[in-house]
N, C-alpha and C positions, 0 to 999 in steps of 0.2 A: 452777816457782811454787810457791812454799808461802804458807799462810796461816796466821794465829793461829787455835789449836784453840778460840777462845771464839768465832768468827764462823759457821766452818764454810763460808766462800768457797773456792774455787780447788781443790776435790776432784775437780771435774767428769773431769779428766785422772786423775786418781790412780783415782778410784773404776772409771771406764773399763777401764784396766791392768789393774783387780785383776777386774776380772768375768772378762775375756778371760785374764788369764794368759800372755798369750805376748810375751814381748820380744825373740826372737830366732827367726829359722827354721833356726842352724847342725843340722848332725847332732850336733854335742857337748850341744847342749841337749835331747835327743830325749825323755829321761827326764821333763824339765818339762815338754815341751809334751806328756807324757801325762797329766801329775797336771794340766796346763792343762784339758786336752781335759774332763778327770771335772769339776774344776772349773767348766768353762762348762754343761757337760750338767745338773752340779747347779744351777745359776745358773740356766740355761732350767725347769727343774723350778720353783723357787722363785719365778721372775719369773710363771709360770700361776697358780700358787697366788696371787701378789698381784694379778692382774687378776682371778681368779676373787672373792677378798675385796670390791675395791674396786667392783664393779659393784653392791654391794650398798646403796652410795648411797641408793636409792629406799626402801629396808627402814628407814631411819631411822637415827639416830646410834649407836643401843644394837646394832642388829643388825652396821653396820658395826665397830666399835670389837670384836664379837667375832669379825667374820672376820679381823679383823689381827691378834687376839691368838691366835688359831687357827692362823693361818697363818704368822706368827714362831716361834711354839712347835713347828708343826711342823718346819720349817725346822732347826732346833736340836738338836732333840729334846728341848727342855727340858724340866726338873724341875717348874720356875716359871717364869712370863712373867707380864711389867707391861708395860702401856701407861699412860702417865698424861700430862694435860695440865697445863702450868705454869700457876700462880696468876696471873690476871691476863688471861690467852689465851685466844682462844675462848671466852668467856666463855658464850655461849649452847650450848655442848657439855656435851653429857649422855651418858654418865655422865663424871665428872672423871678418875674411873681406873679399870681394869678389870685383874683378876689370874686368871691361869689354872693349877691346878695339879691334875694330874692330869686330871678332867672335871670341877671345880670351879670356876666360875666365882664372883670375890670382887669385890663392889662396896663393902663393909664395912670400913671404917679397922679397926674392932676386932677384925676376925676375921684381916687380916693375920698372915700368921709374921714372926716377928722379924726373919730374915733379909732379908725384903725390904722394909720399914720405912723402912733407911736410903736406901737407893736411890729410894724416893717422896718423899722430902723433897726430894732432890736432884732430880729430875726435875720438882719442883712450882717448886724456890726456886733452883736454879742447872741450867738446862736447859742450857747451854755446857760443864757440867761432864761432861756425861753420858756422854761418850767415854773418861774416866778409865777402867782397868780398875782394878778392887777384887779383891781374894782372900776368899776362905773356906775352911773346914774343909772343906767338900765339891769346891769346883776353882774355877775363875774366873768370875767375872761378867761379863756382856756387858753394856753401854749405849751407846747412841747414841741422839745428839740427832734432834728433830723440829723441821724449818725450815719455814716460811713467810714467802714474799717474802723469805729471808734472815735472817731474825729466828728464834731461838728459842723455841720456844710448847709445849714437852713431850720427852720421849723414850721409847725401849724399854729394858726392862732384863730380864735374864731370865739362870737357870744352867742354862746346855747341859748334856745328856746324860752320863752318863760313859763316857768315849772319845770325846768328840768334839772337832775339833781345829777351832778358831774361826780361820778366814783372813781377810784380807782382803776374799776374794770375800763372805763369809760376812756381815762387816760392811757392805760396800758394799750388799747386797740387803736388808741393815735399815734402812740408810738410806731405800734407795729407797721401801721400803714405810713408813716412819715418815714421810719428806716428803709420799708421797702420801696416806698417812691424815691429815693434816694439811688438805690441800686436801681431799680427798672430807670430812671433818667439816664444813668450812666449808661445805661445796656443799649437803652435807646439811640443815645449817640453815636455809642459804637456801631450798632446796626445800620443807622442809617450810614455813618460814615464809611463803613466798608462798602454799602451800596453806591453810596456819590464814587469811592475808591473804584469798585470793581467796572461801573458806568466810565470812569476815566482811561481805566485800563484797556474796557473793551474799544474805546475809542483810540486812542493809543496805536492798538493793534493793527486795526483797520489801517489809520495812516501809514504805519509801518508798510505793512501789506502793499496799501497804493504808492509807498514811495519806492517800495520795492520794485513794483511792477515798472513804474517811470523809472526807474537806475536799469531796467532789463531791456527797456524801449531805448531810454539814451544808449546803453551801449550797444545795441543793435546799429540805431540809426549811426551810431562813432565808428561802428565797425563797416557799415557801407560806406561812408564818405572818406574811410581812409582806402575802400578797394577802389573807390570810383577816382580818388587822388592817384593811385597807384597806376589806375588805368589812363587815367589825362598824364601822366608824366610821361608813360609809353607811347601813348599816343604825340605829343610833342614833340620826342625823340625822334621816332619813326617820322615827321614832320619835318623833321631837323635836316634827318638825313637824304631825305627824298629831296629836297629842297637845297640841299649845298651838294649832291653829289649826283644822282639819279638824273634830275631836270637838268642839271647841267650839262652830263653826257650825253643826252639827247638832245640837247640845243646844240651842240658841239658836233655831234653827228650829222644833225639837219643842217647845219651851214656848210660842213666838209661834200654833204650831197650836192646843195645849192653850187657850190664853187664848181666841182666835178660836170655839175650840167651845165653848167653858162660855159665851161671851157671846151665840152664836147660840142655844145650848139657852135658855137665862134668856128670852130672846126668844119663841121659840116661832116655830112654822110655819116651819122652817127646817131640816125633819127630814133631806130627803135632804143638803143642802150639812154637816150635824152627821155622816151617816154617811159622806162623801168624808173630812173631817178628821179623824175617827177613825182611818179607814183610813191618812192618811197619819202622823197619829202614831204607831200600828204599826209603819208603816214606818222613822221616823225610830230608833225603839227597838230594832228590828234591825240600822238601819245603826250606831248608837253600840254594840250587842252585837260588830258584824263588827271596829269601829274598834277596838274595846279587843282582841280577840283576834287582829288583826294588830300592835298594838303589842306585846302580850305575846311573840310569835313571832319579832319585830325583833328585841327587846330578849333574847331568852332562846335563842334558836336556835343559836347559837354554843356557848354558855355549857353548855347539856344535853348531858348524856353522850351516846356514841353507843350505839346497842343494836343488836338483833337486829328483824326485822321484826315481828314481834309487840308488841316494844316502842314501836317507833316507832306503830304501831296504833293502841295504848292512849291514846298521850300525843296523835295525833291527834283522837282521839274526846272526849278530855277537856279538851281546849286550844283548840284552832282552830277548831271551830262553835259558836252559837249554846247557851245551857243550854236552851231550850224545847225540843230535839229528844235523846232520851237513843239512846244509841250505846253497843250491849255488842258486846265482842270473844270469840270464840271461836275456840280453835286446836285444830286434830285433827290427831295425829301426832307426830312427832318433829319440829324446826326443823333442817334445814341451812345452812350458810352461804351467801351469795349476794354477788355484786360487788357494790359501793356503789352503781354506778348502776344496776343492776337493782334493787337495792332502793326506791332514788327514785321509780322507773317504778312500780313496784305501787303505792306510796305514793300518786304523784298520781294513780294512777288510784282507788283509794279514796276520796280526796280530793273530785277533780271528780265523782262520784257522791254522796257524802254531799252535796256543796253544791248538785247538782241536784235532790237531794231536799227539802233546807230552803226552796229559791227554786221550786220549780215542782209540789210537793203539799203535802196538807194531814197529813203524816204526824208524828206525834209519838213513834216509837220506828224504830230502823234496829239491825240486825245484821251485823255486817263477820263472815264466818268465812273461816277460812284454814285450809285444808287441806292437809297435806302428805303427798302420796302416793310410791313407791317412783321412778316415773319423770317425775311432774308436780305443779304447785302448783295449786291451786283455788281462786282467790279469789271470793267472793260476798258482793255489799251488798243485804239485803233491806231493804222499809220496811213499815209498815201503811197508807201515803198512800192516794189515790184514783184516782195514774198508771195507764195504758192501755198495757199492753205489744206488744199490736196496734199502735196508734196508732206507739209509740214505735219500732216496726220499722220500720213505713212512714216515717216520720221519717227514720232513719238512712239507708232506702235511696235516697230522696229527695236527701237531701243528699251521700251519695257518690255519686250520677250528675250533679246539678246543680250549677251555682256561685251559689250564694245570696249573694254578696258577705258571706261572713263571717257572716252570721246561721243561728244553729242548728247549729253546728259544733263543739258541744261530743261532741256522741256520737261523730263522725265522726272527731275527733282521739282521741279514747279508743280506738276501733278501730283506726287507725292505729296508736297508742303499742303497742296489745297485736299487732299484727303484727309489730313490731320486735323484738319478744321472743319470735317465732317461733309464737305462741298463739292463741287466738280469745276474740271478745265473742258474747254471745249475753243476749237478752233474756225473760224470763218471767216468769210471774205466783210473786210469793212466798207462800211459809205462810204469812206476815204478813197477806195480803190486799193490797199493793202490788207496787210491782215489785222484781222480782229481775235484779240486773246480774252475770252469770257470766261468769268470766275464768279459759281454762284454758291455762297455760303449760307447754309441755315442760320437761324437763331434760336433759341441761344447758341453761338458760337463753341466749336468744341475743338480742344486741345489734346492731340494724343490717344485721341478715341475715347475722352472725357469732357462733360461739360464744362466748360471757364466757369471761374467765379465769378 
């Protein structure tokens, strides 16, 4: 069975016969049998070279084409050998052609020898004509087509070395090499494309995971912002109600007390009542000042920029207390960053101590001293009032051991808060003459019995 040279079909039996070379077992064909045995041995060596070339698929298309060129050139002892892919075929294959001359590999058309250019054009444009033998001044040119799924996709062309007799066996080997090279080129492209796609998939997966984490963080920040907004709205509502109702009521009460006091003073003989009304007037004035401080804190607490503990103490002393108590803040040592809830606890302790100073003493001045030491923080709140440290220590001991139904629990609550931070609270005589509340907190700070983050 024969076929058109344009398709390359029907060559299997012919190529098999060419490879074996055995057509008869009669003794009269013994010389031909010897030659066939030699060709078979050469064919086995050539197939071994082909197998070693084609297993280099994983090295990429370039390495594969180089291996094919070297295997074919070695088999033909070629002066030069060319492998080329046809235009429009195996479009992803690179390089599109490669020529071996001596030890030099050429993939630039401008550097090709003139005698190889016509064969490159044939392999590129008319690969089905690759097996037409051509002639040249040095010797015959060998060309075979490269097929994939029965379609020509390129070919091999070469100039055999001097004295090399090219037989059908050699052409069959070159066809096997060319066809398997086409398959390997295609598989190599698929392998590298899959590897590249896998790498891109991994990158996209990592990007998706990163975006998922960022989305979760953004969602958490949004929830926190919404919660802060809700708290801000509620604070502003309370501030408006305090301003529009409670403050006005206290002012009205103060004015009424002042009118009564003035009338009684004018009549005379009511000194005791006048004294009581004067005290009531002072209380209403203090109440208005406290309401104004609370309204300011409610309106501006979330809008004020966050700061370190020293900054927060300065803000506490200047904003959240009545104006008739002068508070100074002194910081010793280098401030260290603290967890937010710990700073809040220390700030609450200082605020409660100053509130007690205002409400229960005659103090006019107070000193808040924050000392940073290598292994601890010492916070001291001192005043120049008339408080008695010994009496306060007795009160603290009593409230710590007796249920007073919530009365005088301020000191006990402050002591409990200090213990939550892992520290201690003591009450001493102040150098200013009044009370000094001393809080000694170790580092790292603790919260609820656990180390602070």
